[in-house]
N, CA, C and O of each residue as an XYZ file, in Angstrom:
456
protein
N       0.608     -1.242     -0.130
C      -0.080     -0.341     -0.084
C       1.035      0.919      0.132
O       1.905      1.016      0.997
N       0.634      1.999     -1.152
C       1.123      3.498     -0.641
C       0.867      4.324      0.118
O      -0.320      4.628      0.239
N       1.633      4.841      0.727
C       1.349      5.943      1.675
C       1.791      7.267      1.720
O       3.010      7.149      1.588
N       1.490      8.672      1.846
C       2.067     10.153      1.310
C       1.263     10.453      3.260
O       0.322      9.948      3.872
N       2.394     11.615      3.609
C       2.122     12.389      4.393
C       0.662     13.227      4.323
O       0.664     14.189      3.555
N      -0.452     12.979      4.979
C      -1.336     13.795      5.293
C      -2.714     13.551      4.342
O      -3.822     14.061      4.504
N      -2.232     12.501      3.185
C      -3.221     11.876      2.240
C      -3.785     10.289      2.549
O      -3.208      9.208      2.665
N      -5.118     10.689      2.615
C      -5.722      9.113      2.848
C      -5.251      8.090      2.413
O      -5.016      8.417      1.250
N      -4.858      6.805      2.543
C      -4.987      6.092      1.822
C      -5.735      5.389      0.325
O      -5.429      4.977     -0.794
N      -6.702      5.560      1.065
C      -8.012      4.840      0.210
C      -7.904      6.539     -1.149
O      -8.734      6.822     -2.013
N      -6.872      7.138     -0.880
C      -7.501      8.461     -1.804
C      -6.226      8.306     -2.731
O      -6.132      9.258     -3.506
N      -5.267      7.406     -2.857
C      -4.392      7.274     -4.082
C      -4.788      6.415     -4.794
O      -5.629      5.591     -4.433
N      -4.339      6.440     -5.764
C      -4.552      5.868     -7.428
C      -4.316      4.558     -7.077
O      -5.123      3.632     -6.984
N      -2.482      4.585     -6.794
C      -2.351      2.661     -6.391
C      -3.014      2.208     -5.616
O      -2.725      1.011     -5.586
N      -3.925      2.459     -4.782
C      -4.636      2.019     -3.752
C      -5.716      1.882     -3.809
O      -6.289      1.391     -2.836
N      -6.565      2.318     -5.152
C      -7.845      2.049     -4.985
C      -8.030      0.492     -6.270
O      -7.371      0.190     -7.266
N      -9.203     -0.145     -5.615
C      -9.362     -1.534     -6.584
C     -10.606     -0.976     -7.458
O     -11.475     -0.202     -7.056
N     -10.512     -1.441     -8.505
C     -11.223     -1.112     -9.511
C     -12.848     -1.301     -9.575
O     -13.114     -2.383     -9.052
N     -13.723     -0.807     -9.912
C     -14.766     -0.661    -10.123
C     -15.353     -2.278    -10.771
O     -16.129     -3.022    -10.171
N     -14.852     -2.487    -11.879
C     -14.893     -3.701    -12.613
C     -13.702     -4.269    -12.698
O     -13.272     -3.856    -13.775
N     -12.791     -5.056    -12.164
C     -11.620     -5.266    -12.945
C     -11.408     -5.875    -14.311
O     -12.238     -6.460    -15.007
N     -10.345     -5.665    -14.519
C      -9.917     -5.797    -15.976
C      -9.506     -7.230    -16.084
O      -8.675     -7.729    -15.326
N     -10.253     -8.038    -17.278
C      -9.814     -9.410    -17.311
C      -9.060     -9.303    -18.223
O      -9.039     -8.342    -18.991
N      -8.297    -10.323    -18.275
C      -6.531    -10.385    -19.390
C      -6.956    -10.631    -20.524
O      -6.004    -10.553    -21.301
N      -8.049    -10.935    -21.141
C      -8.551    -11.303    -22.190
C      -8.433     -9.420    -22.736
O      -7.563     -9.166    -23.570
N      -9.172     -8.449    -22.307
C      -8.730     -7.425    -22.800
C      -7.653     -6.770    -23.313
O      -7.571     -5.987    -24.260
N      -6.726     -7.256    -22.456
C      -5.536     -7.353    -22.919
C      -4.408     -7.569    -23.858
O      -3.459     -6.946    -24.334
N      -4.998     -8.836    -23.903
C      -4.360     -9.849    -25.011
C      -5.411     -9.237    -26.403
O      -4.842     -9.318    -27.492
N      -6.738     -8.698    -26.436
C      -6.946     -8.301    -27.469
C      -6.590     -6.726    -27.787
O      -6.981     -6.266    -28.860
N      -6.136     -6.209    -27.224
C      -5.465     -4.830    -27.832
C      -4.325     -5.249    -28.085
O      -3.942     -4.761    -29.148
N      -3.260     -6.213    -27.429
C      -2.334     -6.611    -28.035
C      -2.293     -6.887    -29.436
O      -1.618     -6.372    -30.327
N      -3.332     -7.998    -29.463
C      -3.487     -8.476    -30.866
C      -4.033     -7.371    -32.005
O      -3.874     -7.207    -33.215
N      -4.433     -7.010    -31.415
C      -4.858     -5.510    -32.535
C      -3.778     -4.582    -32.730
O      -3.660     -4.010    -33.814
N      -3.070     -4.403    -31.892
C      -1.691     -3.783    -32.046
C      -1.173     -3.919    -32.997
O      -0.979     -3.216    -33.989
N      -0.786     -5.409    -32.536
C      -0.103     -6.351    -33.721
C      -0.444     -6.610    -35.190
O       0.269     -7.092    -36.070
N      -2.074     -6.049    -35.256
C      -2.193     -6.337    -36.808
C      -2.781     -8.086    -36.750
O      -3.214     -8.479    -37.833
N      -2.808     -8.859    -35.877
C      -3.115     -9.938    -35.745
C      -4.249    -10.656    -35.690
O      -4.828    -10.587    -34.606
N      -4.813    -11.410    -36.626
C      -6.377    -11.724    -36.322
C      -6.157    -12.826    -34.904
O      -5.233    -13.426    -34.355
N      -7.514    -12.655    -34.756
C      -7.895    -14.279    -33.593
C      -7.469    -15.396    -34.338
O      -6.632    -16.180    -33.890
N      -8.185    -15.567    -35.863
C      -7.723    -17.074    -36.652
C      -6.260    -17.421    -36.698
O      -5.833    -18.504    -36.297
N      -5.613    -16.606    -37.128
C      -4.178    -16.721    -37.058
C      -3.295    -16.733    -35.892
O      -2.208    -17.309    -35.881
N      -3.880    -15.964    -34.734
C      -3.325    -16.296    -33.145
C      -3.676    -17.970    -32.936
O      -2.773    -18.795    -32.794
N      -5.150    -18.339    -32.942
C      -5.394    -19.253    -32.887
C      -4.901    -20.654    -33.024
O      -4.828    -21.634    -32.283
N      -4.471    -20.262    -34.733
C      -4.000    -21.475    -35.581
C      -2.323    -21.167    -35.301
O      -1.605    -21.877    -36.005
N      -1.787    -20.478    -34.634
C      -0.318    -20.692    -34.089
C      -0.200    -21.138    -32.805
O       0.730    -21.894    -32.522
N      -1.061    -20.762    -31.909
C      -1.833    -21.411    -30.666
C      -1.854    -23.204    -30.657
O      -1.228    -23.990    -29.946
N      -2.828    -23.439    -31.738
C      -3.121    -24.776    -32.105
C      -4.236    -24.717    -31.203
O      -4.418    -25.668    -30.442
N      -5.186    -23.495    -31.182
C      -6.732    -24.077    -30.523
C      -7.398    -23.698    -31.456
O      -7.015    -23.145    -32.487
N      -8.857    -24.099    -31.004
C      -9.812    -23.626    -31.575
C     -10.057    -21.800    -32.168
O      -9.303    -21.051    -31.547
N     -10.518    -21.420    -32.705
C     -10.623    -20.185    -32.741
C     -11.464    -19.592    -31.516
O     -11.147    -18.615    -30.837
N     -12.836    -20.553    -31.349
C     -13.643    -20.507    -30.494
C     -13.379    -20.105    -28.918
O     -13.933    -19.346    -28.124
N     -11.703    -21.432    -28.847
C     -11.700    -21.150    -27.324
C     -11.029    -19.787    -27.125
O     -11.315    -19.124    -26.128
N      -9.792    -19.158    -28.399
C      -9.077    -17.630    -28.305
C     -10.694    -17.075    -27.922
O     -10.753    -16.637    -26.773
N     -11.800    -17.031    -28.568
C     -12.392    -16.144    -28.426
C     -12.992    -15.993    -27.340
O     -13.195    -14.821    -27.025
N     -13.523    -17.152    -26.321
C     -13.825    -17.182    -24.869
C     -12.726    -16.485    -24.213
O     -13.198    -15.758    -23.339
N     -11.577    -16.413    -24.265
C     -10.309    -16.553    -23.433
C     -10.586    -14.759    -23.312
O     -10.896    -14.213    -22.253
N     -10.354    -13.875    -24.911
C     -10.274    -12.413    -25.182
C     -11.895    -12.457    -24.545
O     -11.656    -12.515    -23.339
N     -12.822    -12.459    -24.629
C     -13.847    -12.080    -24.020
C     -14.428    -12.274    -22.876
O     -15.636    -12.106    -22.709
N     -13.588    -12.662    -21.939
C     -13.660    -12.610    -20.330
C     -14.467    -13.772    -19.826
O     -15.080    -13.771    -18.759
N     -14.407    -14.894    -20.800
C     -15.453    -16.323    -20.712
C     -14.930    -17.590    -20.306
O     -15.474    -18.635    -19.949
N     -13.579    -17.192    -20.466
C     -12.842    -18.986    -20.134
C     -11.713    -17.702    -19.008
O     -11.700    -16.491    -19.225
N     -11.005    -18.298    -18.033
C      -9.925    -18.127    -17.151
C      -8.406    -18.606    -18.063
O      -8.151    -19.645    -18.672
N      -7.827    -17.720    -17.904
C      -6.016    -18.124    -18.652
C      -5.589    -19.061    -17.718
O      -5.612    -18.893    -16.498
N      -5.128    -20.228    -18.414
C      -4.512    -21.068    -17.292
C      -2.975    -21.012    -17.726
O      -2.465    -20.554    -18.748
N      -2.180    -21.880    -16.162
C      -0.788    -21.998    -17.071
C      -0.738    -22.109    -18.608
O      -0.367    -21.240    -19.397
N      -1.195    -23.376    -18.880
C      -1.280    -23.476    -20.302
C      -1.428    -22.973    -21.514
O      -0.945    -23.324    -22.591
N      -2.350    -21.867    -21.149
C      -2.492    -20.377    -22.354
C      -1.670    -19.897    -21.971
O      -0.787    -20.078    -22.810
N      -1.096    -19.053    -20.789
C      -0.240    -18.249    -20.541
C       1.507    -18.743    -21.394
O       2.216    -18.088    -22.158
N       1.638    -19.809    -20.957
C       3.023    -20.588    -22.183
C       2.757    -20.364    -23.254
O       3.448    -19.679    -24.008
N       1.390    -21.055    -23.620
C       1.492    -20.369    -25.034
C       1.413    -18.959    -25.944
O       1.747    -18.722    -27.105
N       0.957    -18.325    -25.132
C       0.365    -16.528    -25.163
C       2.181    -16.298    -25.337
O       2.651    -15.616    -26.248
N       3.133    -17.081    -24.167
C       4.607    -16.234    -24.312
C       5.003    -16.864    -25.294
O       5.434    -16.124    -26.178
N       5.045    -18.091    -25.552
C       6.061    -18.499    -27.066
C       5.455    -17.951    -28.652
O       5.956    -17.968    -29.776
N       4.220    -17.503    -28.146
C       3.831    -16.715    -29.599
C       3.924    -15.451    -29.560
O       4.378    -14.883    -30.552
N       3.619    -14.875    -28.693
C       3.776    -13.062    -28.833
C       5.052    -12.464    -27.859
O       5.270    -11.267    -27.668
N       5.807    -13.560    -27.317
C       7.016    -13.191    -26.671
C       6.709    -12.128    -25.139
O       7.423    -11.275    -24.612
N       5.485    -12.594    -24.820
C       5.408    -11.938    -23.331
C       5.032    -12.664    -22.380
O       3.876    -13.085    -22.356
N       5.970    -12.973    -21.359
C       5.916    -13.565    -20.467
C       5.003    -14.231    -19.690
O       4.050    -13.629    -19.196
N       5.201    -15.519    -19.510
C       3.848    -16.064    -18.963
C       3.150    -15.683    -17.902
O       1.920    -15.638    -17.876
N       4.086    -15.316    -16.739
C       3.758    -14.869    -15.680
C       2.774    -13.525    -15.449
O       1.926    -13.234    -14.606
N       3.419    -12.750    -16.831
C       2.509    -11.403    -16.852
C       0.711    -11.910    -16.696
O      -0.243    -11.540    -16.011
N       0.951    -12.928    -17.741
C      -0.797    -13.500    -17.808
C      -1.599    -13.846    -16.756
O      -2.763    -13.595    -16.441
N      -0.538    -14.600    -16.199
C      -1.161    -15.367    -14.737
C      -1.337    -14.284    -13.607
O      -2.219    -14.381    -12.753
N      -0.478    -13.296    -13.661
C      -0.947    -12.482    -12.247
C      -1.999    -11.658    -13.121
O      -3.052    -11.582    -12.487
N      -2.069    -11.107    -14.179
C      -3.432    -10.437    -14.216
C      -4.937    -11.434    -13.922
O      -5.978    -11.086    -13.363
N      -4.547    -12.845    -14.572
C      -5.689    -13.639    -14.237
C      -5.673    -13.759    -12.959
O      -6.810    -13.595    -12.517
N      -4.779    -14.007    -12.018
C      -4.757    -14.220    -10.428
C      -5.845    -12.341    -10.033
O      -6.979    -12.207     -9.573
N      -5.196    -11.656    -10.317
C      -5.723    -10.411     -9.875
C      -6.732     -9.981    -10.303
O      -7.042     -8.863     -9.891
N      -7.711    -10.698    -11.346
C      -9.031    -10.633    -11.805
C      -9.734    -10.868    -10.925
O     -10.529    -10.122    -10.354
N      -9.318    -12.704    -10.615
C     -10.153    -13.553    -10.180
C     -10.256    -13.413     -8.698
O     -11.079    -14.053     -8.043
N      -9.371    -12.527     -8.153
C      -9.411    -12.243     -6.652
C     -10.405    -11.203     -6.600
O     -11.461    -11.250     -5.970
N      -9.983    -10.267     -7.310
C     -10.820     -8.946     -7.427
C     -12.249     -9.487     -7.611
O     -13.105     -9.080     -6.826
N     -12.555    -10.271     -8.471
C     -14.346    -10.580     -8.618
C     -14.561    -11.719     -7.334
O     -15.745    -11.693     -6.996
N     -13.945    -12.485     -6.707
C     -13.997    -13.417     -5.235
C     -14.318    -12.060     -4.277
O     -15.302    -12.103     -3.539
N     -13.662    -11.136     -4.300
C     -14.046     -9.783     -3.343
C     -15.350     -9.204     -3.146
O     -16.003     -8.962     -2.131
N     -15.627     -8.995     -4.755
C     -16.988     -8.170     -5.083
C     -17.905     -9.322     -4.755
O     -19.069     -9.013     -5.011
N     -17.796    -10.404     -4.331
C     -19.171    -11.534     -4.271
C     -19.469    -11.480     -2.970
O     -18.625    -12.082     -2.306
N     -20.741    -10.772     -2.028
C     -20.948    -10.382     -0.832
C     -21.113    -12.297      0.061
O     -20.730    -12.582      1.196
N     -21.555    -12.919     -0.608
C     -21.854    -14.255      0.068
C     -20.564    -15.047     -0.045
O     -20.416    -15.811      0.909
N     -19.593    -15.077     -0.943
C     -18.387    -15.462     -0.379
C     -17.528    -14.545      0.130
O     -16.331    -14.783     -0.028
N     -17.931    -13.269      0.866
C     -17.502    -12.595      1.801
C     -17.523    -12.930      2.912
O     -16.570    -13.197      3.645
N     -19.041    -12.948      3.209
C     -19.818    -13.180      4.359
C     -19.116    -15.003      5.047
O     -18.770    -15.436      6.146
N     -19.187    -15.412      4.006
C     -18.259    -16.880      4.122
C     -16.992    -17.552      4.706
O     -16.669    -18.620      5.225
N     -16.314    -16.087      4.264
C     -15.034    -16.117      4.962
C     -15.044    -15.522      5.618
O     -13.949    -15.816      6.096
N     -15.774    -13.912      6.880
C     -15.973    -13.366      7.606
C     -16.251    -14.492      8.798
O     -15.856    -14.266      9.942
N     -16.978    -15.757      8.451
C     -17.349    -16.856      9.414
C     -16.627    -17.645      9.609
O     -16.615    -18.353     10.616
N     -15.676    -17.708      8.461
C     -14.391    -19.104      8.667
C     -13.520    -18.548      9.410
O     -12.902    -19.214     10.241
N     -13.273    -16.965      9.211
C     -12.509    -16.037     10.120
C     -12.860    -16.017     11.523
O     -11.958    -16.224     12.334
N     -13.986    -15.808     11.913
C     -14.794    -15.793     13.380
C     -14.698    -17.413     14.014
O     -14.831    -17.458     15.237
N     -14.508    -18.592     13.397
C     -14.384    -19.703     13.805
C     -13.571    -20.292     14.031
O     -13.638    -21.238     14.816
N     -12.058    -19.780     13.153
C     -10.567    -19.730     13.167
C      -9.930    -18.990     14.348
O      -8.876    -19.328     14.886
N     -10.946    -17.589     14.805
C     -10.721    -17.169     16.116
C     -11.026    -17.938     17.459
O     -10.618    -17.437     18.507
N     -11.689    -19.074     17.485
C     -12.038    -19.745     18.626
C     -11.289    -21.155     18.879
O     -11.261    -21.866     19.883
N     -10.846    -21.267     17.935
C      -9.524    -22.229     17.907
C      -8.771    -21.879     18.574
O      -7.706    -22.489     18.677
């Protein structure tokens, strides 16, 4: 967490939680558009169906280690980048789920008694 004298931590941009997290597929879409690569061409290079790649790009499928490694091989972008984006996205989505957060609170209360 970034801190500055006299500034509330929740008012510093680096400490803000996005209202809607960015799925790594959005970054991949921008990357292939910037490079002028079609989804069809990238899917062929990766050896996957275009529909699968489209699901990744549209946030309907999570980036796995395997997909991240394939993207690293095809685009030269480190697989850790894709995995870290997916982890941050998944964690933020979980924290936005009120029923899951209530469940965590119950677990914490129970664990405090132990």
